[in-house]
C-alpha positions, 0 to 999 in steps of 0.5 A: 819842313824846314830845309838848313844851309849851312856853311861855318865861317871856320872851322873849330877843333873840337875839346879833348875828350878829357874836357867833356862831361862824364854822367855816371849812371847809377845801377838799379835793377828796375831801372835798367829794365824799363830804361832798356824797354825805353831805349829798344822803342827810342832804337826802332824810332829815333826821336833825332836825326843828324844831317851832316856833311864829312869835313875831316878825316883824321883819326875819328870823322869829323862832320859840319852839320845839324840836328833835327827832331822827328815831328809827325809828317817830317822834321823841326830844326833843333840844336845839340843840347836837345841829346844826351848820351845815349840817345839814338839817332838817324844820321845822313851822312853827305860825302863831297862830289856825292849825289847820295848820302850815306844813311846810317840808320842807328847810331847812338850819341855817347857824349854830347859837348856844347856843339859837338856831338860823338856818336857811335855807328851802329847800323849801316848797309853793306853797301854805304859802309864799302862806299865811306871806306872807298871815299876815306881811303882815297888818295886825297886823304890819304895824309893820316898816318892811322886808318879813320874809325869808320864806326865813330863819327864827330859832328859839329851842329 
């Protein structure tokens, strides 16, 4: 099992969403039924995990981290290009000054562009939701005009 510590040398802003490639999913009933069965299996046991540290709170939460492939007996470091929109992942979101991470048990990858991964949070415990909301609402992060969406996360991996 490999432990990765990564401190980015500088902050790079994500590209505007209009520049992200989109991949349409054609409608084929039999194909959709097979895809739903595959998604249920992936949802029960995601193939990938993301370990990240909350880096910025704007309209959307931004984090820096790494993508890990779940293999028998542990994890293997991999790159974001192995992820596809629609993949399910587990996310460990670390908050500065906190000893325990926010355990996002299930998130769905919505977009992947270069080293940026956008995920939608599906399942997180009520206690972790409260901890994250409390952290975001703390006076140190109150410089934002609009409240941050805690069900979306943009990760630089």
